[in-house]
N, C-alpha and C positions, 0 to 999 in steps of 0.2 A: 504494500500500500504506500502511496506517495506520502511524503511528509506534508503536513498542512501548509507550510510556507511555500511548497512547490506545487500546490494544487491551485490552479488558476480560478476555479469556481469559488473556493474558500476565500481567496484574496478579493474576489469581486464582492462577495457578501460582507467581508470585513470592511472593505472600502465604503460600501453603502451604509453599514452600521455606524462607522466613524463619521460619515457625512451627516447622518441623522443626529448624531451626538453634537455635531457642530451647529446644527439647526437649533437644538435645545439651548446651547450656550449663547447663540446669537439672538434668539428671539424671546427668551424667557424674561430677561431683566427689565425691559422697558414697559412700564405700565403708566406712562405719563401723558396719555392722550387727553386732549382737552374735552373730547366728546365722551370719554369713559363715564364721567360722573352722571350725566343725564341718562345714559343707557342703563347704568346700575339702578337709578331711581325708578325709571320706567319699568324695568324688570321686577323690581321689588313691588311696585304698585300692582302690576298684573298678577304676580304670584299671590299676593295677600288678598286681593279683591276677587281672584278667580274669574276675572272678566277683563275684556279689553276696554280701554278708555273711549268714551264718546265725546268728551270735552277735555280741553287741556287743563290739567290740574296745577300746572307749574308756572304759567305765564298769564298775566292779566291783559296782555295786548292781543293775544291770539283771537282773531275774529272780532275784535272790538277796538279798532284803532280810531284815533282822533280824526275828525273830518277836516279838510282844508277849505278855507274860504276861497272865493273867486280870485281875490287879489293874490293869495298864496299860490294858487295854481298858475296864475300868470307869471309870478316871479320864479317859479320852479320849472318853467318850460325847457330850460337848457339842461335839466337833469333827465336821466333815463327814468321813465315813469314805471311804477309797479304794474304788473299785468293783472288781469281779472281772475286768473287761475287761483283756485282755493287750495293751497297746499296742506293746510293744517289737518283737514279731515282725513287725507290719505297718509300723511307722514306720521301721524300719531300712532299708527298700528302696523306700519309696513315691516318692521323687524322684531315683532313682539317675541317670537320664540328665541331668537338669538339673544335678546335682552334678558329673558328669563334665565337662559343658560349662564350668562355672565353673572347675574345676581346670585344664582345658586352656587356658582364657583366662589363668589365672594363670601356668601354666607357660610360656606364650608371651611374656607381657609383664608379669608381676608384677601389682601392683595397677593399673597402667595398663591392662593387658589386661582385668582385671575391670571397671574403669570403662567401658572402650570396649564390652565385651559388653553391659553394662547399658544404656548409651546407645543402642546399636544396637537392642536389644530394645524400648526405649520409643519410639524413632523409628518403627520398624515398626508398633508398636501404634497410634500416633497417625495414621500414614498409612493403615493399614487402616480405622481408625475413621472417618477423613474419607471414605474411599471408601464405607463403609457408609452414611453420611449421604447422600451423593450418589446411591447406589443406591436410597435411600428417597425420592428426588425432593425432597430438601431443597435450598433455594437455596444457592448457593456461599457468600455472605457469612454466612448463618445457620450453615452448616457450619463455617466458619472461626471464628466467634465461640464456638460451642459447643466446638470443639476447644481453643481457648484456655482456656475455663473448666475443661475437664477437666485441662489442663496445670497450672493453678493448684491445683486440688484434689489432683492426684496428687503434688505435691511432698512431702506428708506421708507418702507411701507409696512412696518411691523406694528400695525394698528392694534389698539386694545378696544375693539368694537366689533359688532356682528359682521362687518365686512370681511373678516377673516374666513367666515363660513362660505362666502362667495369664492374665495381663492381655492378652498378645498373642493367644493362641488364643481368648479370650473375645471380643475384637474381631473375630477371624476368624469366629467362630460367628455373631455378629450381622450380619456382612456376608453370610453365606450365607442367613440368615433374610430379609434385605432383598432379596437377589437372587431368592429363591424367589417373592416377591410379583410380580416382573416377568417372570421367565422360568422359573425352577425347575430348570434343568439342572445348576447347580453344586452342588446338594445332594448329588450323588453323591460329593463330596469329603469329606463328613462322616465316614465311617469312617476315612479316613486321618488326619483332624484329631484324632479321639478316640484313635486308636492312638498317635499321637505324644504327645498330652496326657497320657494315662494313665501314661506312663513319665517324663514331664518333671516333673510335679507333681501332688499329690493333689487340687488344685482341680478336676480333671476331673469329680469327683462333683457339684460345683455346676453345671458345664456339662451334665451328664447330666440334672439336674432341669429345666434350661431347655429342653433338647431335648424332654423328655417333655411339658412344658407346651405348647410350640409345636405338637407333633404333635397333642395332644388338642384344642387350639384350632382348628387347621386342619381336623381331622376333624369337629369339632362344627359348624363353619361349613358344611362340605360337606353334612352331614346336615340342617341347618336351612335351607339356602338355598331349598328348595322351599316351605317354609311361611312364611318371614319374608323380606320384601323387603330388610330392612336388611342381611342377610348375603350377598345375591346379588352385589353389586359387589366383595366381598372374598373370596368363597369360591373355593378352588382348583378346577381342573378335575379330572376323574377321573384323567387321566394324571399330573398334577402330584402329586396326593395319593398315587398309587401309588408314584411315585419317592421321595417323602418317606418313606413307610412302609418301603420297602425299605432306604433309606439309614439310617433311624433304627434298624431292626432290626440291620443290619450294624454300626452304630456301637456299639450295646450289646454286641454280640459282640466288637468290637475292644477295648472297654474292659476286658474280662476278660483280655486278653493283656498283663497287667501282672504283676509278680512276686508280688503278693498276691491276684490273682484277685478273687473276690467279697468277700473280707475288706476290701478297700480301701473298699468302700461303707459299711462299718460304722464306720470310724474317725471321721468327723465327728460321728456321732450319739453315740459314746462320749465324745468330748471335751466336748460341750456340757454333759453332766451330771456331769462329773468335777471333781476339784480343779484341773485345768488351766484351767478356765473362770475362775479367779481371776487369770490372767495378763492384763496390761493390754490386749492386742490383742483379747481376747474380751469386754471390758467394753462396756457400752452407751455410745454417744457422748453427751457432755454438750452442753447447749444453747449454752454459751458457747465451745465449741471448734469447729474446722472450719467457719468462717463461710461460706466459698464453697460448701461442701457443703449447708449449710442453705438458702442462696440458691437453689441448683440444685433442691433438693427442693421448695421452696416454688414455684418457677417451674413445675416440672413439674405440681404439683398444681393450681395456678391455671389454667394453660392446658388441662389435662385437663378441668376442670370447664367451662371456657368453650367448648371445641371437642369435647365428648364425643360429639356425634352423628356426627362425621366420623372418629372414631378406630376403627381396626381392633381388634376384640375380642382378637385374639391379642397385639397390642402392649400392650393394657391389662393383660392377665393377666401378661405377662412383667415389665412395669414394676412392677406391684403386688407381685409376688414379690421383685423386686430391692429395692424400697423397704422391704418388711418385713424382709428380711435385713439391710439397712443399719441398722435400728433395734435389731437383736439383738446387734450387736457392731461394734466399730470396723473390723474387717477387711472388713465388708460395704460400707463406704463407697465404696471404690475400685471394687468390683464393680458397685455401683449406678451410679456415675459413668460407667463405660465402657458398661454395658448400656443406660442411659437416654439416652446422648448422641444416637444416631440418632433416637430417639423425640422428644427435645426439639428437635432441629434441624428435624424435620418439623413439629412443632407451631408453631415460630416462623415457618416458611414459610407454614403455613396461616393463622396469625394475620395475617400481612401481606396475604395474599390476601383474608381476611375483612374487614379494615379497608379495603382498596381498593374493596370493594363497597358500603361505607356511603355513603349519599347525602350525609350531612353532611360527609364528607371528600372527596367527588368533586371539587368545585370547587377545593379547596385542592390536591389531588393532581395536578390537570391543569395547574397552573402550570409554566411551562418550567423554572424553577430547581429545583423539587421533583422533576420528572421526571428531570432530569440527575443529581440527587443519589441518587435511588432506583434508577435503572437504569444509570447511567453509571460513570465512573471515579472521581469524588471519594470515594465511600465506601471504595474499596479503597486510595486514596492515604492517607486518614485512618487506615485500619487499618494500613497499612505503617509510617507514622510512629510509631504507637503501639507496634508490635512492635519497631521499632528502638530506641526509648527504653527499653522493657522489657528488650531484649537488652543494652543498655549497662549497665543496673543489675545484670543477672545476671553480665555479664562482669567487673565490678569485683571480684566474689568470687573471681575467678581461674579460668582455664581449664586443665584437666588438672592441677590441684593437688588431690591426693587426701588428704583428712583422715581419719586412722584413729582419731581420738579417743584418742590414746595414754594420756592421763591416766585413762581409764576402765578400763584394764587394768593388772594387776600386772607390768609389764615388768621392773622391777628386782628384784622379788620372785622372779620365775621365774628370772632370771639367778643370783640368790643360791642358789636350790634346786639349779640345775643344777651348781653347784660343790660341793655337799655330797654325802654318801653316806648320808643318813638312810634307815633301813629302814622297812618298814611302809607303810601307805596314807596318802593325802592326803585331807583334807576341805576342800572349797572352796564358796564361795557360788555360787548358780545362775547369776548373770550372768557369772561368770568361767569357767564350765565349757567353753564353746566355745573361748575363747582358749587355755586350758590344753591342750585336745585338739590344737590346731594347733601351739602353740609349745613344749609340754612333753610330747611323746608318750611319753616314757620312763615316765611314771606315769599310771595310770588315774585318772579323776576320780570324785567321788561323784555329782554331778548336773551336767546341762548343759541347754541350750535345746532339745534334741531331745524332751524330755518322754516318755521311753520307758516309765518305770515309775511309776505313780501312787503306789504305796506308798513308793518311794524319795523322790519329791517331798514326800510327807507327812512322812516322817522327817526330811528336810532342814529343813522348816519347824519341826519340834519342836526340832531341835538349834540352829538359828539363834535360835529364840525362847527357848532355855534352859528347856525344859519340865522341871519338877520343882524348879526353884530351885537355890540354892547348896548346897554340901556342909555348910555350917554350920547351915542352917535345916532340913535334911532330918532325918527321924526317925533315932534311933540305929540303925546298921547298915543304913540305907537309902541306896542310891546314887541320885541324881537320874536321871531317864530320859535326858536329853541325854547324860549321861556314860556311862550303860550302853550307849547306842547306839554311841558312839565306841569303847567297849571291845569291843563285839561285832564291829565291823568291823575291829578291830585298827588303828585310826587312830593313827598316830604323829606326824603333822604336820598342823597346822591353818593354812591361809592364809586370812585373812579381812580385810575392811575394817572399820574401827572404827565408822563412821557410815553409816546407811542413806540412800538417796536422799531420804527424807522429813526428814532432819536429826535423827535419833534415834540414840542409841548402840545398837549391835547388842547384844542381851541376852547372846549367847554371849561376846562380848568382856568384858562386865562380869563375867561369872562366871569366865572364865579368869583375869582379873586377880587374883582372890582364891583361886584353886584351887592348892594346893601341888603338885599332880601335873603341872602344865603350866608350862613355862618359856618366856619370851619370848626369841627368838634373832634377830629381825630386825624393823626398822621403818623405813619410808622416806617417809611422808606419803601413801601410797596403800594400802599393805597392811601387815598384821602377820603374822608367822610364829611360831607356838607349836610347841614340841617337847615331847613327853611326857618328863617328868623321871623317868627310871628308870635303873637301873645300866647297862642295855644302851646307853643314849644318852650316858652320861657321857663327856666327852672328845671327842665328835663335833663340837662347835662350838669351834673353836680360840680364838676371842676371848672365850670365857666367856659366861655368860648375862647378859642385860640386866636392869636394874632395872625390873621390870614396870610398876608403877603410874605413876611419873613419865613413862616412855616412852609408855605408853598415853594419858596426858593430852596429851602432845605430839602424838600421832597424831590424837586427837580434834580438837585445835585446827587442825592442818594440813589435815585433810580437810574440816572445817567451813569454814575460810577459803576453800578451793578451791570448796566448794559455794556460798558467798556470791557469789564472783566469777562462776561459771558459771551458777548458778540462783538469782538474787537474789530471786525471788518465793517461794522455799521458806522459810516462816517458821520451821521447826524449827531451822534452822542458827543463827538469831539467839538463840533461847532457849537453845540448847545452849552457844553461845559465851559468852553472858551469864552462865550458871551457872558455867562453867569459870573464866572470868575473875574472878568473884566469889570462888570458892574459892581462887584464886591471889592474891587481894587486889589485882588490877589493876582498881581501881574505875572509873576513867575509861572503859576499854574495855568493862567490864561494863555500865555505864550506857548507852553508845552502842548496844550490841547490844539491850538491852531496849527502848530507845526505837524502834529500827528495827523490832523485832517488833511493837510497838503501832501503828506506822504501817500495818501489814498487818492485824492483828487487835487492835482496841482493847479487847476484852472478856475477855481472859484474866486472871482474878483472880490467879493464881499469879505471872505476870510483873509485874503491877501491884504486888503486895506486895513482890517483890524490888526493883523500881525505887523504891518508897516508902522501903525501907530505905536505899537509897543517897541518896535526896533528904534524908532526915532527918539523915544524916551531914553533909550540906552545909548544914543549917539551912533547908531548903526545906519548904514545905507539902506534905503527901502528896496524891497523886491520889485521887479518889473511886473506890471499888470499884464494879464494875457491880452493879446491883440484880438479885437473883434474881427471876424471874417468879413471881408468886403463884399458888398452886394455886386452881383454880376453886371448891374446897370450903373454902378457908381463910376465917376470920372477920376 
């Protein structure tokens, strides 16, 4: 009997096991998703009520937004207007089963349970994906390499939310597609897959599109096989196509057995043209980001062109659809990565076979050393060594150490509010809504990451942006729009961060600092809490009101210094700190910040002018201002 280290099959399974261990190390620790909180609370509500919600229990703006006057509508014509599509009724229930699973994992083991659930889901995803590659007759080593590439790309999409179930079931869908080409009997599991998927996460609509494309492609090959020889070797038999047609029909029926029925199919189309499309996840991927994804996409395109004659038309249509989706939004990257993985593994296998048939390489490939490397154990041993080294680097980050990114949430601010008895409603930033839903359920939020009401999302932007300006610049008797919106909703408490993630002072904070109707009652380096200064609230804060403007300056400095440490490439923090330090006459610190800004962006004339002012104070020559580009029509 061969020694285990000489048994290629054992080495293949050992490589796969180690690869799945890397998935555990890579995907377990991160549970810092901004959306995790409201998913947990929604799952808790469904589990304890034993019923799906009919009305939003967490936000007071859902379906009850403030009306705009005719003058307001005229003033807002240059903004993209909210659509008439009602999201909240559909979005409340579209991931109910996935949310319940997340809550049960949390109830069983806290955030350890959540991390383990996520790790298990990703490990199953990669295992099923590997099996799909092998089902597609890809070589074992090619399948392992592509699986590792997917692991690297997927690190940016290690969500702690029901979307991970879409990744798993998408891998299962492509496994069934691959199996259909070989035998075709397992497609009868498609209805069960889509019944589960349609209740776990709304991504099943994407899967439905892939199923429709696959069925059309297979039916087309069957009809064209008699006329075109190219389709004969890949066309399904009549019996196989019949099984696929029956399974696809039952699958579409199973998809309707979700709480939203047919309306679930409308949600993705409504979001694409809405204000929600401005959220980062819907943005197009930038060329300088997601480097491994661009490598995979380029590899797929090059190999497709090289081996086009041997590619199944159904595979070509599916991958083209996935590639197009990945270019429309960042969310599509991980879906392309999972769906294109079996295709890419098969292409790499075909490339190896094609190269082996080249006469120029025949003599070289027949050398004993090359044969052992290509067909024996050394390739797997090298891969195992690489996986071990990569695993060690991953383990250094800590195993089962769950980072909640506590600094991103107003933990102390929430604890402060829980000890007060302030009446009225709370206004909050978008990114804190989910955390408040979970940690401070006593109060409903204004907005959160569920994106239920587009009008509420729009009004949140107007309030945070200080639409209408300050009370001192408004026309006599005219109240700025941001303030009228807070009045309409009877907002008594505003909890907000002073600095945006781009390193800019939040306009609302700037306006509240000079508004006599709002008093500052709390500040901690992460959040500010303002209380409406009216007779009903007098005496509710036992320590008295804080001196607004100096405390807000302190908050800006504290949040900006934190931003410099955690996001040093964000240039806005340096300009903001330089300006604040300059106002405080801390000239050395001010100069340091402006210089660091210019290391990132050397062409900002405003920053250069401020730095020159400091240089002149020290007797140094000023820096030259950037030249403005001449107009092509200038003389």
